[in-house]
N, C-alpha and C positions, 0 to 999 in steps of 0.2 A: 504550581501548574504541573500537570502530569508530563512525564517524559516518554518518548517513543518506546524505549525498552520495556516500559511497564505494560505495554500492549502486546509484547511479543513473547513467544515461548517456543520450545523445540517443535511443537506441533503445528505452528502456524507460519513457518518460513519455508519457502520453496527455494532451494539453493541453485537449482538449474531449471529455470522456466523452459518448458518444451514448446510453448506456443510461438507462432510467428506473426500474428496479427493482433490488432487492438482488441477486438471482441473476444478472440480466443484467449488472450492473456487474462482478461477480466473473468471469463468463464472458468479458466484453470484456477485462478485465485479464489473464486467463489466456491469451487468444488473443494478446495483445501479448507475453507471455512466450514463447510458441511462435514468433511472428514474429521476436523478437529473439534467438532460438536459446538462450534460457536453459533451456527445458525442451523435451523431445521431444513431438511431436504425439501419439505413442503413449501418453504419460503424462497427457494432458489430462484424460480422464474420471476417472482415479483421483485426481488432485490436486483436481479440481473436487469430487468426492465428499467428500474430506477437508476441504476448505474449507467446504462446506455443512454437514457434520456439526458442525464447530466452531461455525458460526453458530447451529445449532439449540440447542446447549448454552447459549450466551449470545452476544448480539450483540457484534461487535467494534467497533461504533460507540461510541467512547469519550467522545463529547460534543464540544461546541464546533465542530461541523462536520467532525470527523475520524473516520475509520474505519481500522482496521488488520486487514483480513481476513488470517488466517494459518493455517498448518498445518505439521506436520512429517511428512516422508516419508523412507523409507530409501534411496530411489534418487537423491537429490541429495547432492552432497558439499560444497556451500557454499551460503550464503544466496542466494536468487533474489528479486528485488524488481521491482515495477512500481508507478509512481506515476500516479494519475489525478486530474484536476481537473475538477470539474463546476461550471460557473458558476451553473446553476439550483439545484443541490442536489438530493439524492435521499433519499427516505425509506429509511433503512437500519436502522430500529428502534434508533436510538442511545439510550443511557441517559438523555439529556436530552430525547428525543423531537424533537430539532431535525433538519432536513435536513443531510446530509453533503455537503461540497464537496471535501474532500481525502481521497483513498484511498491507502493504502500497503499493497500486497499483498506478503506475505512467504511464501516457501516455504523451510523450514529443514530441514537434515538432522536426522533423529531423534537421531543421535549427538551433536549439539551443542545439546541442549535448554537448558542453562544460558546459553550464549551467546545463544540465542534470547530468553530472558527479559530479558537486558541490552539487546538490540537493541530490544525493545518499549519498554523504559523510556527509551532514548535518543530514540526517535521521539516518544513522548509529551512528553518534556521539550522536544525541538526545536520541536514544534508547539504549545507551551503559550501563547504570546503571541498575542493577537488581532491585533496589528499585524503580526507575522510571518506569520500565516495570510493576512491581507489582501494582504501583499506577494507571497506565493506565488501567490495567486489571480490576480494581475496579470501573472504570467509567461507568455510566449508562446514561449520557446525555452530550450534547455538552459543557455545562458550566464546568462539571467535567474535560473534556478533555482540555479545555482552561486553567484551573487552573494548571493541570499537566505540560502542555507545558510552561506556564508562568514562572514556577519555574525552569524547566529543561533548557530552552533555554537562560535564562539570566545568 
């Protein structure tokens, strides 16, 4: 099974999310996916609409300061990922009503839905420990993130 760190690179992590609202955060992370050339700018609006539709059905704020906004679309052929960290925390309508500090945005191919479910489970398990979430929030570069995941995922 793939590990979360395999989806991350120095180009797709936002260490200081600037947004203050749910939709803004999703837009900021999606812009990062465009900037890192994971998705085409032409696909931005369609992916944004899919992400927001998913959020309307049920918040992807899974609790404990973590949210995994995600959607599946037919025009990507592999999982696309952006991680965002917010020191202040953002109201994301999480199930525990607590602010969210760690965001993992996933865009998954429609053809790989089962893999997508497994990926969500891996992320939830990876970010299960409050100590590991704390360590992640103290990261300031990709090497720090790699070190956290190296110890968490093994």
